[in-house]
N, C-alpha and C positions, 0 to 999 in steps of 0.2 A: 598567489595560487591561479593559475588560469583558470577560467570557465570552460568545463564541458562544450563542444562546438556546436551541442544539440542547441546550449543555451545562449545563443545567440540572437542581436537584436534582428525583428524582421522572422525570424524562424514560426514555428507554428507547434502550439501544443494544445492535446485537448488531454479534459482532466474528466473522470466520474467522479459523483459524488461532491461535485464541485460547491453547493449550495452552503456547507458548514465544516467545522473541522481543518482537519489538515487539508483536504482538495480544496478548501478556499487560500489557507494560507499560501498554498503553492500556488495559485493562483497569481496571489499577491506580488509574489516573489517572481513568478514569472515575468507580471509584466511589469516588472521593476527593471526589466534584461530588454524590456523593448521589445519584445515575442507578441504575437497576435494567439490569441484565446481562447476554445470553444469549452463551454463551460455545460457539463451534463449532469443533470438531477432527475430525481422522480417528484421531489417537489416545484412545481413550477412557481409557486407563490416567495418561496423562500429565495429559490434561484435567481428568478428577476431582482427582489431588492438586493442580494447580496452584490448578485453580480454589478449593481449600481456601482458600488466601492470601488472593484478590481477597472471600471470604467474608467473611472475618476483618475486610476493612477497609470492604465493605459495609455490615457489621452498624454500625458504628462512627456512620455516613453516612448512614441509613435507607434504604438500596436493599436491592435482592434481585438475587439472582445465582443463575441457571441454568443447565444445561449440556446439548449437544445433540451427537452423535456423527456425523458427516455425511463423505461424501465430495463434496467440489466439481465433480469434474467429470461428475455427475450430477445433471441439470436437475431431476428429484423430489427429491433431497434437498435442495436448497434452497427448491422450492416447498414441502415438507413444514415446513421450519425458518418459514417464513415463516406459515406456516399457523396453527401453533403457537407464535409470538410475539404474533400477532395475538391469536388467543383467548385469552393469557393476560393481553397490556396493551394493548390495542387502538390500539397504532400503536409506530414505531417513527423515532426520530428521529435516529439515528446508524445508520448501514449501513456496517462498514468492511468492506470486501474485502480480505482481506488472507493468505489462504494461497497459498501457492508453495510449490514445489521448486526444486531444481537438483540438474543429471546431466549427465555431461560429454557433447561433442556434436561434430561436423566436420559441413563442407557436405555430405559424399557416403555418409558410415559412419552410424549409430547409429539407424537410422529410428525403433524405435519409441521410442528415448528422446527423440528430436524430440515425437512423438506422444504421450506422457506428458507431457512438459514442456509443450506446448501445451495439454494438457485439463487438466492444474492452472491453469497461472499466467496463461492467458489466458479457456480455457471456465470457470475456475471462476469469474470475476471478471464473465462475462458473462451466468453464471446466475443470479448474484444480485441482478446488476442489473433482467432480465427478472422473475424473481420477485418482487421489491419496490417497484420506482422509482413505478410507476402507483398501487401502495396508500400507497405517500408522499406521493404529493400529492395523495392523494383524502384523506387527514388535515386537508389545510390548515392544516397548521401548521408552523413553522422544523424544517427536515431537512439533513440531510447522509447524501452517499455518498463515501468515502473509497474509493478503488481503489491498493493497493499496486501501486507502480511498480518503473522500478530506472533508474540513471544507463546503465546499460549497452543499455537500452531507447532513450537519446537519444544517446550517442556510440559504440556499436555496436562496441565495441573488440574485437581479434581474439582467439578461444580458445574460445567456446562458443555458434555463429551461434543454435543453438536457442532459449537460455535471452532471446540478444537479439532475435529474433525474437519472442517470444513477449511479452517486458517492450517490446519499441516497438508490438505492439498494442493494449496495454493503456493505452500514452500517448492512441495514437491514439483509441481509442474512447471514451476517458473525456473526451479534448476536446469530441469530437462531443455527447456525454453532456450536457458542463454546456452546451453551446450551443445545445439543444432544451430543455434544460430553463428557460434564460433567457429563451428566447422563446415558453414555453407559458402561458397568460393565468392569471393569480393564482396562480401555482407558488411557494410556498415553498422548493422543495428545490434545493439546490446540491452540483456534483461536484467534488471535488478529487483531483489526483493526488501521493500519497504518495510522494517518491523517496530514501529510505535513502541515507545514504552507505556507508561501510565501516560494518557493522555488527558486533559481539558476537552473532550471535543461535545456535539451535541446528541451523543447515545449517553456518554456519562451524564450530563448533565440533566438525563433524565429523571438519574436515583439521587443525584447531587446537586444543591441550590449553590452553592458557593465552591469553588477551586480549591482542593484539598492540595494541602501543602507538598505533598511529595509528587503530585500530577505536573507536566508542562505543561505549556500553551503551545496550541497547534503550531505557531509558527519557529517556534523553538525547533520542533518535527522537521520544520519544513529548510529552516537551516542547517542544521545536522544533517540531512537527505544531500540536500545540494554540494555539502562540503563531501561526502560522500565520494557523490557521482563523479566531484572534479578529478578525483583521485583515482576513480575508477573501481570501487569496491561494488561487489555484487551482494553480499551478506550488507545491509543496511540497518544495524542494531540500537536502535535508540535506547540510551540511557533515561534514565529520569531524574527527582529528585529525591528519590530515597534507594533505586538500584543502581549501581556504576558499570560500565563496559566489563572491570573485572569480575563485579559477581556475577551476570549476568554469563561471564563464560564460565566460571565456577558452575552454576546450578547446568547448563548443559553441558559440560563434560559429566556431572554427576549424574544426569539421565541418560545417558549413551552409558555411562557402565552397567545401568539395569542389565541391559542384555549382554554385553562383554560378561559382564559380571554374575548371571544369574540368578541378579539381588530380584526381588519382586515387584513386579509393575509398580510404578511410583512409589520407589521408595522412601521417596524423598519426606513425603507426606506419612508414613508408616514409624511409629512411635518406636519402633524396635531401630531403627537408623537415624534418629531425628542427633542422636550425638554423633554418631558417625559422621551424619554431614558437615554439622556445625567443627568437625575438626579437619574434614576434605579441604584439601588446597590442592591448587595449581601446580606442576611440577614448572619450575624456572626453566 
């Protein structure tokens, strides 16, 4: 399979949340393609450390790696990043809005944690989109905008409503972005929604010392993402070692059925519907 033209040697990728996890794994893969990279993160110490790994890879393939410390909840930080990258390279072929966070919340408690989650997980992505998109369109060459969502933003499982809300909004915003891009005359920029499965990243390492058997490594997510981009997929819904792609599809279709069949919200987790869900099969 041929690579998407944006993923070519000499092209430029900007990744937020690049110091660890999926962002770092993607940076390593892009460096292997000979791309130039700007890795951005709020954790400057960690970013400086892990960027050295990426520089070692890039040096073997003719690429360059820069770092940028920022807070994605601040639009001015993303605008400054855009100005710096365009001043140095003159273009951006891949924008990966990947920075995110996770905090516990309940529906009517922890309002400040709600606010923080939405500021990072949603506004962080919107700031990237608003700072970079028009300039990427104007450069008139193949380019990708990749926004990191979550399966929790699609199936909305009980347990952390603020996180689910932030990721559901990312899904909606990215769908609208892609629709507008593909209906913009002569636009060569496309948007894509990356939806990782259970992945052993810096966020999960806060709670788990060892990788669970069901989790993917970040590198697996990066590889799956690149394959999906190469075939032109918008929804990049990654499986993991516990949940297959057909099972993801079954859960998504059941959730949609709550609306169309007038079932209780989140019926999949309701004892009265557990047997019906277990027997639910997708139509072939």
